[in-house]
N, C-alpha and C positions, 0 to 999 in steps of 0.2 A: 141381180142390177144390184146398183149399189141405192143404199137407201140417207138421206141425211141424219144422222145425228140431231136428236132433240130433247133438251136438258135443263133442268133449273136449279139452280143452288143458291141459297136466300140463310143470310147470317143472322141471328138476335141481337141485338143489343148486348151489353152484358146491364146488369144493375149498376144506375150509380152512372151513367151515360147522359149526357146531356141533349133530349131529345129534344123536340120541336111539333105541334100537333097543326101546325097550318095547312098540311096538308098527309092525306088519308090513302096509302096507294097498295096497292094488290097486280101482283103478274102469275101470269099462266102459261103453259106451253099451251098451243092451239086446242089439244084436246082433253089437257088435264085444268087439274082446283087448281082455284086462286091461294096465292100464298101472300098473307102479307108482307109490307118490307119496314122495317124500323125506317124511322124519320131524323138524322138527326139534326141538332143542331147547329151552323156555321157564322158565325158572324164576321159581314163584310163591310167593308169600307172606309178607313181608317178617317173621312173628314166628318162623318154623320153614323156612327158605327150598329149597324141593322142586322137583323136576323132573320138570317136565310134555311132554307134548309137541304139536305143531302141527304141521297140512298143510293146504294149499291145491291147487284147480287149479280151472279155471273150467269151465261146461260149460252147454249146451240141452237140451229134451228131459226124457229121463231116464235118471239112472246108475244101474248097481250098484255098491255099493262093498262088499268085504273086508278086514275087519280082524282079523289076525291079533295074538293076545293076550298075550307076550313075559313077564309076572312071575310070572305061580302060573296054577294051575287056574281057569276062569272059572266062576265060579257065578252071579254075575248082572249084568245089565246097565240104566242107566240111561242115555235120550237127552236133552236139556236144551239150552232150556230146554222143561219141560213142555208150554208152551203152543203149541210146533212140532207137534206130534204125531209126530213123528218114530216110525215102530215098527222095533222090531229082533229080530232072529232070532240066538240065538248055540248057540256045545255047551261043549264042554270047552276049547276055544282060539278059539275063531273067532267072530267078528260079522257079520252080516249088514243092512245098509242098503238101502233100494230110496228114492232121491230127484227128486221134481219139480219142486223147486223149487229156487233160494240159498236161505243158509240160512247161519248160524253155529252149531255144535254144538260142547256138551262131552259128551264119549261117556265114559262112566265106570264101571269095571272093579269089581267089590265093595265098589263105594259108595265109593272112592276117588275122593276129590273136588283131589285135591294132585297127584296122578300121574297124570291123566286126556287124554285126548286133543282137542284146541282140534282141530274139520277147519270149515274153511272152504269151504261149495262157491260159488262166487261164480257170476252170470248170465257171459257174455261179455264181451270186453273191445269196443271202440265208439271206432272212429276212432283207431287207438293211431297214434302218426307212424310214418311212414318212416325206419327206421336207414341205408338209403342214397340220403337224398335229398341235394340239393345243400343244401336249407334247413337240415338238421340236423348240430347237432356231435354225433360218435357219441367214447362215454369211451371204450378200452376196460382192459377191469382192470389195477387196478396202483395203486402209489403216487403222486400228482402234487403239484402246487399247484395246485387248482382253479383258484385268484383269476387265478393265469398265462394259463389256458387263456381263460378267460371276457371278458378283457380283448382277446384276439385277436378276437372273435368281433363282425361290425359294431355300429356302437348303433344303437336303435331310432332315430333321424334319419337315420343312413345310410340307413337299410335304407327307411323310409319311414313314418309316425308308428304307422300300421297293424299294420304288422310283429308277429310275436310271432315271438322267437328260438325255437330247441326245444335242450334239450341231454341228449342220452341216455344213459344209464349203460348201459350191454348187462350181459348176463349176465356172473356173476363179482365177484369182493370188489374193492370200488373203499374207496380210504383218500386223505383232506387231508392234507395235510403240515401245517399248521396249524389241521384239526379242523374247523374252521368254513365252509360255503360261503354267503356274502353271496348270496344271489339277486337281479338284477337287475328294474327294470322289465321287463313284457311279453317277458315269459320261460317259455316251458315246461321244466319239469323232469320227464324221465319217467325211470323205473327199470323196469326190464323185467321180467319174470319171472325169477330165476335171479338177481338181481342184487341185491348186498349191500353199503350204504354205510354206512362206519364215521366216523362226520362227525354234524353236526348242520346242518340246514337252515334257514337265518335269510333273514324276511325283513322290511328294517330300513327305513322310509320306503322302500316299492316299493307301486306296482298293477300290477294287468292280472297277477298271478301264479297259474301252475297249474302244482303239485303232482300227479303222479299215476306209475299206474302196480299193477305186481302186484309188483316189489322189497321189500325190510326194507333198517331203518335200524338197525343194531346198534349198541347201545354199551354190551353188558353190561362190556368191559373199561377205559372210560374211569373215570378217578378220579372219586369222587364229587363231589369238592371243586370242577369246573369249573362243574356246577350248569348243563350241556347239554341241552337240549332235544331230542326230534327234531326234533319243527319249530317256531321259534319266529317269530312273527307281531307284528312292534310298529310301533305309529304307521304303518300301508300301510291298502291298500282292494283291494276288487275280487279279494280270495285266494280260492285254492280247493285243498285237500288233498282227493285224492282212492284210495282201494284200496291202499296201501300199510301197510306191518303196519311197526310199532316192537318193539323189542322192550331192555329195561331202560337204560330212560336213570338217567343220573344224577341227573333232574329232569321236568319236569310231560315227559310222552308228546307232548302240543303247549301251547303258549300263547300268549294272544292278548293283549296291552295295549293299549289307546287303539288300537284296530283298528273298520274299518266295513267291510262285505259281504265275507262272510265264509261260505266254504260248503266244511262236511267231512262226505264223504261217501264209507262202508264204511269208513272208515278201523276198523286192530286195536292194537290198543296190549295188550305184559305189563309189568309193575313191580314189584321186588321193595325199593326201598331205599327210606328215609324221604323226604318230602316229595316222592314222585315219582306224584303226580295224573297223569288221564287227561288231561281235557279244563281247561284252566282260562283264564279270561279276569277281566281287568281295563279298567272304563274303554272299554266296546264297544258297539258297538250292530250291528242286522242281521246275526246270527249266525244261520245254518242249519245247524244239525247232524242227519244221519240214517244210520239202517244204518249203527251202527258198533259195535265188540266191545270192549268197555273192561274188562280183569282186571286190578288196580294196588291198590299196597297205600298207596294215599290216598284218597283223595275220586275217585270214578271222572271226576264232572264238579262242577265249581264256579265258582260268577257271584258275583264281586264289583264293587263300585266302586270308587273309586282305593286305588292302593296303590303307594307309589315313586314312584320317576319318570312315572307313569301317572293322569293325575288324571281324573275326569268322571265322568258320571252311565254307567249301563248300562241299554239299550232294546230291546226287539224282540230274545229268542233264544229261537226253535225247535229242540225234540230232537225227531224221529221215527223208530221205527223202531230202537231201540237195547235192548244187552242191555248189562247194569253189573253187576259183579260185582267188590266193596270185601271185597278178601283184608285191609285194614284200611282202618277211616275209615268214612266215608259214601258212598253209591251215589251219591247229591244232595245238595250245601249251596247255599242260598242266603244269602249276606247281608252275610256278618262283616267285610268290608272295606271301609274309606270314608275318605270327609274327615273325619277323626276332629280336625283344626285348622282346620276352619272349621265353616258349618254344617250338614255332610254330607251324602251324596248319596242318589239314587235308580236303586233298582234295581225297572223293570219293564214289564209286556209279555212275562212270561214264560212258557214251556206247552212241556209234555212229553205225547206222544201214541203209546203203543202201546211201552210199553217193560217189560220183564221185569229183574227182578233176582234174582239166581242165588246173591247171598250180601252179608252184611253181617255183621263179624265187628271187633266195638272194645273193647279192654279195658278204657278210661276212658268212666267213665261221663258225663263230659261231653261226650265225640262223638261220643252217640249218635243214633241216626234216619235208616233208607233214606231216608226224604223227607224232608230239615231245609229251616229257614229260621230263622237266627240272625240276627237285626239285630240289627250292634254298631254303633261308633264315627258315630254318630247317623246311620246309615242309617232310612229310608224302604224298606221293602221293600214294592210292594201289584200289585196284576194278575198271578197267577200261579196256572197251572192243570195241572193233574195230572190225564190221562186214559187210561184203561184203561189200567194198569199192575197187572202182574201178580208178586206177589211172596212167590217159592222160600224156603220153610225156611234158615232162617241160624241162625247160630252165636251170635250172643252180641251185643246192641244193643235199637232198638227200632225200631217203627213212623212213626210222624209224631212231629216234633219240633220245633214251630212258636212262636219264642219271641221276643222283644226281650229281649236280653240283654250280662252285660260278661264277657268271658271277659280277665282281667289280661293274660292272657299274649301273645292279640293285639289287643284294644282297649284304649287310652288311656279311650276313655269309652263310655258303653252305648250302643246306636241309639234310632233317635227310633220306629220306628210300624211293624207287620204290618198290612195289610188288602186285604182282598179273596184271598181264597186258596178254590181251587175243586178241591176229590177230586171226581173222579165214573168212575165203574166201577173202584174199586181192589178187587182182591181178593189176601188172604194164605191161605196155609198150610200150619197149621203153629202152631205156639203160641209165643207171648211170653211172659213174665209180667211181662219193664220195661212199667212204664204209658208208651201216649205223652204226650207234653206240649203244652199249650198255653198258655202263660203270658206276660204282659207284664213289664215291669220296676217300674216303679209308675206313679201317678195320671196322669202325662201320656204315659207310652211304654209306647202299650197294644197287643193286636192285637184285633183290631174285626173281622168280619168271615170267617167260617172256615167255608166249606160243605162237608157231603159230601151227596152221590148218589149212590147204592146201591154201598157200601162194605162189602165182603162177609169177613166171617173164618171160615175152614173150614166155608163156603158157608152160613156163618149174614146175614143183613141185618139191618145195624147203626142201628139206631132211637136212642144217645141214648151221653151219652161214657161214663155206667159199662157199657152193653152193649160198648161199644169200649176198656176197660179204659182209656179219657184222663181223666189227671189237668188242672185249671186250677187256674188262682189267679185275687185277682179282677179282675186286672187286663186281664182279657178281658173281651169281649160277643160277640151277634151268634154265636154258634158252633151249625148249624141241622146236621138230620141228616133224609134222606129216600131 
């Protein structure tokens, strides 16, 4: 007879980690003893930076979570995403949850979304490297010149062409003296649970790199003007980023430039500074993003073509099972940047599946849109699909923004075309007085072929642009509803 595996793994916070005592959390298996979780401090929302909480653990089977709320008397609790259908019980200061599957949750006491608890209940790790193996370079906590240590490791050619070096950051605080770790090809970088890296992980002209683990990249104290990213992937291929957590980078959480065959899985990110997007890509192809949680103070996911030193089209990007929380700007943005000096680029074959949008708040109406395609810089954007997207009530913005446009701040010239966009099984529960937009730029720069199937606003099936509060101009065609 098969028996369900039951297991629980927790990780102590290292000395010096920034913690928050708004919530006290314990977790246990159904018949086990409670284990305390450390609760990290994560800052949120660039408009008015506040201190929220984050905790994480791994499990299999069923676990029970007990949360003590310390800020004030507890009157009401909301667990989001709503579609997770996680039920809670509470009294005047405690919350109880029962979890039977991995999930990324926001626990909100008394309607407060800015001092909330972000709870990441992960599945168990698989095939974690052995820190005692002779093939693993184990990094003790401290401050050191990481590149000096890497240079002492055997090269891939010395170890054999198929050999993968493992660099293991053990529990504790790690600081790179020069701030940047240029990861070599054929390398696994492992951040153990309870480890914190103060520095940026850079993949530049490399291949076959795997960055993974349960650790944290923490950049809150790094100057904004460094524009470091938690993970930078330039001119590289066959790169995987898995399960790590990014806290407050000076720039993007993960940046991809002219790279291919990239997989990002189980990644979590928080940011509070300007231009601190979640995952941004320029001139990339074959990118898979899945099971991510992104709470950012700019676009959560942005898909562009040429920009700066990165040149070329972007194609074959798939996003599966994402929770997106844009305290500023767009949850999803596609199309702004491209080859404005030449004939433009093509951004194509983009798909989003099983997405929860928890917030969209943008004071500037030129940057509205939970799901936005804004083709600038002579770009053509085509063959884009959004499937099973659940949008929860948000503060300020609009649902859809599909345009060929010209923003002089970012685009020397307008875009070229948007065509073949599909919205399937999209739901929004809430009110939004700001109309959505479908608009071309002029008679030659058009939007054509935007199709809505099972669009539901507050439960009502939308069968026309008027019923969906969608405005359009004369430079669009073939917009359908069913």
